[in-house]
C-alpha positions, 0 to 999 in steps of 0.5 A, a space after each residue: 864748317 872747318 875740315 882737316 885734311 891730311 897733308 897729301 889730300 891738302 896737296 891734291 886739293 891745291 893742285 886742282 885749284 892750281 890747274 885752273 879748273 877750280 877757283 878755290 878749295 871749296 869748289 874742289 871739295 863740293 865737286 868731290 862730294 857730288 862725284 862721291 854721291 853719284 858714284 857711291 853704289 859703283 864704288 861699293 860694288 868695286 870694293 865688294 868685288 875686290 873683297 870677293 877676289 881676295 877671299 877667293 885667293 885666300 881660300 885657294 891658298 888655304 887649300 894649298 896649305 899656305 898660311 900667314 902668321 897674322 891675326 885676322 885683325 892684322 890682315 884686315 888692317 893691311 887690306 884697308 891700308 891698300 
């Protein structure tokens, strides 16, 4: 299997190997996948809580008459990039 990583992710994998904790890149990826599997529910809960907080902030801003000149798609794209 071959995978493509962004330059930033590739650098992070190389840093982990260089730290001496891992022998090679495959070990880093396997460990990251195991961590993801074990913590997927926690991550989803954290994402949901962040979304609730942002929606609450937006609702309060709307009540105060504060609006932005963006489409819903632009707002969602911005949130995903953060």
